[in-house]
C-alpha positions in Angstrom: 121.1 -49.8 89.5 117.4 -49.1 89.9 116.5 -45.4 90.1 114.9 -46.0 93.5 117.9 -47.6 95.1 119.7 -45.7 97.9 123.0 -45.9 96.1 121.5 -44.4 92.9 119.8 -41.6 94.8 123.0 -40.8 96.7 125.0 -40.8 93.4 122.6 -38.4 91.8 122.6 -36.1 94.8 126.5 -36.1 94.7 126.4 -35.1 91.0 123.8 -32.4 91.6 125.8 -30.8 94.5 129.1 -31.0 92.5 127.5 -29.3 89.5 126.0 -26.5 91.8 129.5 -25.7 93.1 131.0 -25.9 89.6 132.9 -29.2 90.1 131.2 -31.7 87.7 132.1 -35.2 88.6 131.8 -36.4 85.1 134.2 -34.0 83.5 136.3 -36.8 82.0 133.5 -37.3 79.4 134.5 -33.9 78.0 138.3 -34.2 77.9 138.4 -34.9 74.2 136.3 -32.0 73.1 138.0 -29.7 75.6 141.4 -30.6 74.1 140.1 -29.9 70.6 138.7 -26.6 71.8 142.1 -25.4 73.0 143.8 -26.4 69.8 145.1 -30.0 70.2 145.0 -32.1 67.1 145.4 -35.8 66.4 143.8 -36.7 69.7 143.6 -40.4 70.4 141.1 -41.6 72.9 142.0 -44.9 74.6 139.6 -46.6 77.0 140.8 -49.1 79.5 139.0 -51.6 81.7 140.2 -51.3 85.3 138.6 -53.5 87.9 138.1 -52.2 91.4 138.4 -55.6 93.3 139.9 -59.1 93.0 136.8 -60.7 91.6 137.6 -60.9 87.9 138.3 -64.4 86.6 140.8 -63.2 84.1 144.3 -63.3 85.8 145.3 -60.0 84.2 142.3 -58.1 85.6 142.5 -60.0 88.9 146.0 -58.6 89.4 145.0 -55.1 88.4 142.1 -55.3 90.9 144.5 -56.1 93.7 146.4 -52.8 93.2 
């Protein structure tokens, strides 16, 4: 997205407001380090692709997107 697009500006405002009230919207980025901090070991980080619509050409992802 371009920084001057309405959606980008709206998203940034949402993140700012959430941070001000102590509810960061990107907290998932810190899950691994937070788990290490509280003592978990052998942490495995697995990233998945999860489509949000039926547009993917790959049948597997098309089906996931319909859910």
